[in-house]
C-alpha positions in Angstrom: -13.3 84.4 -9.4 -11.8 84.3 -12.8 -14.2 83.8 -15.7 -12.8 81.8 -18.6 -13.8 81.7 -22.2 -15.3 78.2 -21.6 -17.3 79.6 -18.6 -18.8 82.3 -20.8 -19.6 79.8 -23.6 -21.3 77.5 -21.1 -23.3 80.4 -19.7 -24.3 81.5 -23.2 -25.2 78.0 -24.4 -27.3 77.4 -21.3 -29.2 80.6 -22.0 -30.0 79.6 -25.6 -31.1 76.1 -24.4 -33.3 77.5 -21.7 -35.2 79.6 -24.2 -35.3 77.2 -27.2 -35.4 73.7 -28.6 -32.2 73.1 -30.5 -30.5 70.6 -32.7 -26.9 70.2 -31.6 -24.0 68.4 -33.1 -21.0 67.5 -31.0 -18.0 65.3 -30.8 -18.5 62.5 -28.3 -15.7 61.8 -25.7 -15.2 58.5 -27.5 -14.5 60.3 -30.7 -17.7 59.9 -32.7 -20.0 62.7 -33.8 -23.6 62.8 -32.4 -26.7 64.9 -33.2 -29.6 65.4 -30.8 -32.7 67.6 -30.3 -32.5 69.0 -26.9 -33.6 71.8 -24.6 -33.6 73.2 -21.1 -37.0 74.9 -21.5 -38.9 74.3 -18.3 -42.1 73.1 -20.1 -40.2 70.2 -21.6 -38.3 69.1 -18.4 -39.5 66.3 -16.1 -40.2 67.2 -12.5 -37.0 66.8 -10.3 -37.6 64.3 -7.5 -34.0 64.1 -6.1 -32.5 65.9 -3.2 -31.2 69.5 -3.4 -27.8 68.3 -2.2 -27.5 65.9 -5.1 -28.6 68.6 -7.5 -25.9 71.0 -6.2 -23.2 68.4 -6.4 -24.2 67.5 -10.0 -24.2 71.1 -11.0 -20.7 71.6 -9.5 -19.3 68.6 -11.3 -20.7 69.8 -14.6 -19.0 73.2 -14.1 -15.7 71.6 -13.3 -15.9 69.3 -16.4 -17.4 72.0 -18.6 -20.4 69.9 -19.5 -24.0 70.9 -20.0 -26.8 68.5 -19.1 -29.8 68.8 -21.5 -33.1 67.0 -22.0 -32.9 64.9 -25.1 -36.4 65.2 -26.7 -36.0 62.1 -28.9 -34.7 59.8 -26.2 -36.7 61.5 -23.4 -33.8 61.5 -21.0 -30.9 63.6 -19.7 -27.7 63.7 -21.7 -24.5 65.7 -21.4 -22.0 67.2 -23.8 -18.7 69.0 -23.3 -18.9 72.7 -24.2 -15.6 72.5 -26.1 -16.9 69.6 -28.2 -19.9 71.5 -29.6 -19.7 71.6 -33.4 -23.0 73.1 -34.4 -26.2 74.5 -32.8 -29.4 75.1 -34.8 -32.5 76.7 -33.1 -35.8 75.1 -34.1 -38.1 78.1 -34.7 -41.3 76.1 -34.8 -40.7 73.9 -31.8 -43.9 73.6 -29.6 -44.3 71.9 -26.2 -45.1 68.2 -26.5 
């Protein structure tokens, strides 16, 4: 399996998001710029109630499309962004579980 630069960036970003609450800025697919507070820290995530097959299919689709699904803390819902569209990432040092 060949590892691309985008694969590495995705892996790196997911690691940061699993350990921190971040404020990210990215270009939307529609062309606008968005900012959101998000994370992949387990203590912030809702319990998954779907099937493991659906989870595996969703993860495969995100890898193919180079997107990362994150938990948006302000909207309290899942959102995605494309790795190549990330403009800025800021780690919130004082973030505490809600």
